[in-house]
N, C-alpha and C positions, 0 to 999 in steps of 0.2 A: 684785719682775722676777715675771711669772708662766713657770710651765717649757712649751714649745710645744706644742700641744696637735696630737697624731696625729691623721689624717683617714685613719678606715678606707674602703680602698678598695672599692665597689661593683661586680660584675661581673652579666653576663648572659649567658646562652649561647645560641646561636645552632644549631636542631637541624633535619635534615632527615632525611627517611625513606626509604628504598630497598624497595618492598614487593613480593616474586613474589606470585602470584596462578596457582594452577594453572587453569586451564580446567576444564570439567566435560562435557569430550571425551569417548565413549566409545574413539579411536584418537587414537594421535599425532600430531604436529603433522606429521609430513612420511612414516607410513608406516601400515599398517592394525594394526600391534599394540598389544591394548586399555591401555587405563590403568587397570583396577580396581586399586585399591589393597586389598592382603594378600595377593598371590599368591605360590606359590612361590616362593624366586629363582631370575632367567634364565629363566623359563617366558614373558616378557609381550616377545618378546624380536625379532627379522627383522634380514636382512643391513644394510637401512637403518641404524636405529637403532647398530647396530654399525662402522657404517664400513668393510665392506668393499666391495674393491675392485670396481666393475662397478657399484654401482649409483645411483641418482638420485632425490632427493627430490621428493616431492610435496606440495603445502600443502595441508592438509585447511582446505578452504573455511569450514565452521563454529570454527575459531577466528581465521579473518578476520572471521566475523560479531560474534563475541562481543569481540571486541578494540576493532573499532570503534562496537558497542553499548555497552564498558564507558568509551570515550572520550569519547562523545557526553553519557553520565550525569555524567561528570566537566567537562561542561563544555571541553574540547577542542575545539582545529581541529583536524579531521581531515584527513591529507596527501589531495589528488588525485592525487599520487605517491608514493614509495615503494619505498623496496627491504632487502632481507638482506645482511649482511654475517658472514663468519667472523672467528672470535674467536678467536688463538690462542692457545694455553695445557695444558700439560700436566699434566693430573693421574691416576690411573690408573681414579679413576669416569668420564674423558672420552673413553670409546674409539675417539674420529675423531681424539684429540690437537687439537680446535678446536669450538665451539661455533657454530651459527646463530641469530647474533643482527640487530638493527638497532642502524645505531652514527651517520647524520648522517645520516639522511634516515627518521625512526620515524612507525609509523602514527599517528600522534597526540601535541600540543603543546597549551604555555600554558591551561592550564586550570586549576580549581579546584574545591575543594570545604569545604563549612562545618560546621564542627564547632559543638558548641551545649555549654558547663557552663553550670552552677546553681548561682551565688549561697546564701550563708549561708540569705538568705531565701526561697528556691525560684525566684529569676529566673531568666530564659536570659541567657548571655551567650554570643554568639555571633561567630564570628571566619573570617574565608573564609583558608584554606590553598593557598597556589597547588601545580598541578603543573605539574612543570617537563617532563616529556615519561611518553608510555606506549611501549613497543616491546613486540612479541613476539619467543621463542626459545623456544630446545628446554631443557628442564633435564636435568641430569649423572644420572648413575645414583648409587648409593650405597654410603658403605666402612663396612663392618661389623670393628671393631678389637676383635679378644680380651681382657680381661684389663680392660680401658679403653674412656671413652668416647669418648677421640681417640685419636692416633695416639701421640704421647708415652707410652710405658708400657706399649705393649701388645704381646703378644708374635707376632701375626700379625696381617693382615689380611685377609678377605674384599671382597670386591666387588659388586654384586647392578645387572645392568643393565637391575631391569625401566624404572626411574625414567629410563633416558635415552630423553629423543625425546619426553618427558610437554610438552607447552602451556603455555606458560609467559606471560601479561605481567607485564614489572614496568615499576611504575608509582614513578615520581620524584618525591619532593614538591619546593618550595623553600625557602631554608631558615629557614623564616616561626616554627614554633615556637618554644616560649620553655620553657618546663617538662615536667616527666615525663610530667605530666597532660593539657598540649594533645596531647601525642604520642599517649601512650596514649587518649586518646578518638579522633586523627583516623583511628590504624588498626583501632577502633571501628568510625567510621562509613562506612573504603573496606572493610570487612569487609560493613557490614548491605547496602553500594550491589551489590557483586558477589552476596551472596543476591538482593539482589530481583529483578536483571537476570537470576538464575538461570543463569549464566556461570560460577561457583564455588562452591564448597561452603564454599571459608573454614574450613576445617577446622584449626585451627593444630597439632592433639595427630597429626595426618595430614599433616604439612608442606603440607595445599593454599594454607595462606596463610604467607608467612616475612616477619622485617622485619629490614633491616639499620637501624644509625641512627646517623648522621654527627655529631656532636658536636663542639663547638669552644666556649672562653669569653672574653669579654673585656670588659677596663673598659666600665661605663655612657656613653655619651655615645663612645667610640670606634668610627670605620666600619670601619677595619680586622677582617675576621675573623679570631682566633685560626686557631693551629696544628689541622685537622681529626682527630678519634678515630674510626674505625668499630668499632662493638661486634657482634660475631652470639652465634649463638647460645641467643635469647630464644623463649622459644614459647610466652608467654602474654600479655594486653595488664599487667597484673601483673609479671610481667617485664621488661616496656617502661620499666614507669616508675619503679619498685627501679636495674635499672639505668642509668637519663639519671640519676637522684638522686645515686646513688653516684658518676660520672661526674663532676659537674659538680664534686664535692668534692673528690676526686681531683686534677681539675684546677686547681681554686684555692691548693689548698693546695698544689702544688707549685710555680707562680706564685709565693704570695707568701714560699715558700723560697728562691724565687729557682732553679731547676729548669725544665730547658726540655722542653715536649712537644710530644713526635716524631711522626709521621703513622704512625703504624698500624692495625693491626687488630687490635683485644681480644676475650675473649670472657666474655659472664656467665654464670660460675661459681658454679649456685643456690642448691649446697649453703654454701659462706662469702657468698654474697651481694654478691661481689664483682666487677670485671672483673679479668682480667688476661693480659699482651701474648701474641698467637697470632703474629705476623709483623710487618712493616713493609711499609707500604701499596702496590700498583702500583699505578703511572699509566696512563693510556690506551695510551700510548706504547708499554707494554710487551704489551700485547695485538698488535698488528700487527694492527690491521684493515684488510681490503678486501673488495671488493665480495663474494660469494658469487655466482660463475660458473654453476654450473648452478639456480639458481632464478631463474627473470622476474622483471622487477618489480611493482611492485601496483597497479594504477590502480584507485577507487574514482567510478567513476558517481554523480551526484546523482540521480539517480531510486533506483538502488539505497540513498547514505547516506540519500536523505529517507524510503522505503522501511524500514528499521531505526529511523530515528530514532520511526518513529509506531510502533513495534509496544515504546516504551518505557514501561515500566508507573511508577507516578507513586511516586517516590524518600521516601525516609525524613523525608528534610527539610519537602520540600513538605506532605508528612501532618502531622507534628507540628503547622507553622503553620496547615492548616487547622482539624485538631482543637481547638488552640488559640484560632483567633479565631473558627469559625464555630458552633462544639459550644461551646466555653466551656469544655473539660478544662483542668487544672491542667499545667505543665509534667513535673511527675514522672506523669502519668496517661499523658500524653501519649510520653514518650519511654518506657515498659514496652510499650505497644501498639504502637508501629512498630518496634519492638528483632526482629521475626521478622515476613517480610509473609503468613504463614498467621496468627498472633494479627491484624492489624491487615486482616485480609479476611474475621477472625470476625465482628473486631467491629461492622464496618461491614454486614456480614449481618445480624445483629440488627437496628442502625438501621435497616435497610431494609424489617427485618421487622416493623416500630411501632415497637419499645424507644425506653426513656428514654438518650441517651449517658452522661448523666454512673454509673445505674443501671448499665447493660451494663458501663460500665468498671469501676467496681467489681467487682460479678461477676468479670471477669476477670483482671484483675490481684489482686483479693485471693482470694474462695474459688477460683475457677477454677484460679488460678494454684499456689495451697500445693498442690492435691491433682496438677499436674502435676509440683511437684518433689519431693513425695511420690515417685509412683511414676514417675519418670523416663520421662513420655510428654511430646507434642508436642501439641498441639490439635488436629490432625488426629489424633489416634488415639482421642478421646474421642468417645462416642452421640449427649453432649447433641449437638442441631444448635444454628447461630443462631434458627431461628425457634422451637424450643422456650423457648430462654434466654430470647427475648421476652415468649412466650409468659404463662413464672413472673412476668418485672419487669409484665407487665400485673394479671395477679392478684393484688401485692401493693400495684400503685396503687391498683386498684379496693375495695381492702378484703376482697376473698374468701379471701385468708391472709396469714399476718403473714411477716416476715422471719426469724423465727425459724422456723416451718414451713417454710421454701424453704430456711434450711441443712440443718434434718436430716433433710429428703429430698433433699439435693443428693445420695448417694450413687449412688440410683437410678436419679434424673436421667442424673447423671454415664454411668450404665450401659448408659440407650436409654429406660429408663422413659417413658412419654409423662405430660403434665403432668397430662392429664385423668385419669388411673390412677394417677400418685401421688400426687395430691390427690381423689383421690375419696373423699368423706365427711367431706373435712377445712375444708369450709368458715368461713368465722369466722363465730359469730354475732355480729350486730351491730345486732339487736334488742332495745333494754333491755325493754322489758315480759316478753325469756323469761330476763334475765340477771340482772334485782335480783330476782329468787327468791330465784337461788342465790344470788348475795353477802349474804341476807339467812340465808341456812341456814347460811353460814360465820362470818359475823359468831354467831350464836349458838350456835356450837360451839367459838365461843373467847374466854369473859368474860372471860380475866386479860390476854388479849393484849390485850383491846379495853379494856380499862383501864389497862392500861400505857401505850396510846395517847393516852388523854385524858390523863392523867395528864404527856402531855411526851414523850412518848418515840414523836416522829412517822415516824420511820425502820419503826416497826412496819405503816406501810400497804401497804410493800412484802412483808410476810408475806400479809395477806391481798389481794394483790392475786395473789404465786402459789399460794394453795388454793383459788382460784378457775378459775383456769389448768388446775390440777391436777386439779380437778374437771369439767370442761369438756373435757378434754385437747389439752388450749394452743389448743381452738378460739375460743375468748373474743376477741374483740380488745379487744388491750392497753390503745389507749390509750381505748377508751369503757371497760372495768371499771376504770382509772386514773380518771377520772372518776366513776362513778358508789361505786366505791368510798370514795374522799375525801369526795362527799357525807353518805354514811350515819354513816360514822366521825364526823362534825362535825357530825349532825344532834343 
């Protein structure tokens, strides 16, 4: 009689993200105070964002435009009629004791974005992630706790209201994500889209993009969701992935041990690489939403909607597909080139100037990218124009200069030296009648190496080629030099 085999339960994670994007407006959502980051505490404030008696909020029209454009880019249905609501809660950084947000009638709903992962063979794996809603709201202020990074353990707290009233859009995904990697890629793609639109800079270090993760686990095959836990305090895409991976393991271990998962908010603790409990999670009823009486409802006309739709740029996913399908680029090259809108525009300008797409991609993603990373620059800060890059590529393809010569002169080109000046007197020698006497001289000057070559050390061909290149100050055509050297060594 054999012992019964225990079947190990397989689990899957159900993940959704709530992402707050700060909008790139110069002034706040309902008042004229500046949104500039890094100002002295409590200098970008006014009676409206402080909630003083007798003041009335007025919607910043740019906020509506940016919110609608973001909704369109995320394939959402834009509401013909929406409104603002008051979300009631008390916290020291919320001067009015309520937040103006949108509840039951948001500006945009029922959208999606496509994420793209890459398998081990470099092939793209695409997946659509649903967007439940996108709504406008104002940010709260910022608490600074002395002696600790949170209230627990601090000796006193200070409040900075500069951020109060800064415009946000909150984007809520469907629970379609299944891993930390998928969630991190979703957040990155969302950031790319916002930056392409120009509606947000997506700077996580400055709090312009903040992600909260909702996560539960359930046995594979079960339809009912498990108990949801929210994770806050993640300031990078890497942290999002690591926090989710930790939380999946924690919840599975708790379920296997017979412990109950409670609905709560947890924090990601970077120093210990774990999530820790913060508070039990509030429900929507705890916020006592009701319509904001001081703001009129919003109606977006068909004419206005069409105008804003026509102003949308080509988005990252569309560019990636076009670069792969029409230009024949690899998935990797397409992803790197489309990461930033400025990089994609530089690449396309080089193509428009006649550059070979693959050659241009190689220069931008390799040599130029290495220079930018080393010097902490963006592609808009270099003096090498797309037209001049196309000129360099053309010179290489026509055999006027070598790839090695171009790489050697790259620092000069990046600092603004024109190709015709950088390569003056440097054109490759492509005439065999000129090269053959030079090769004869090199062979005659190195009889020992010639003997070793003819005794079987064929690797010494590289030595002779190198000597010819040195003698011609690297102007000898490398391909032709290789052919002529081999012919003469074997004569």
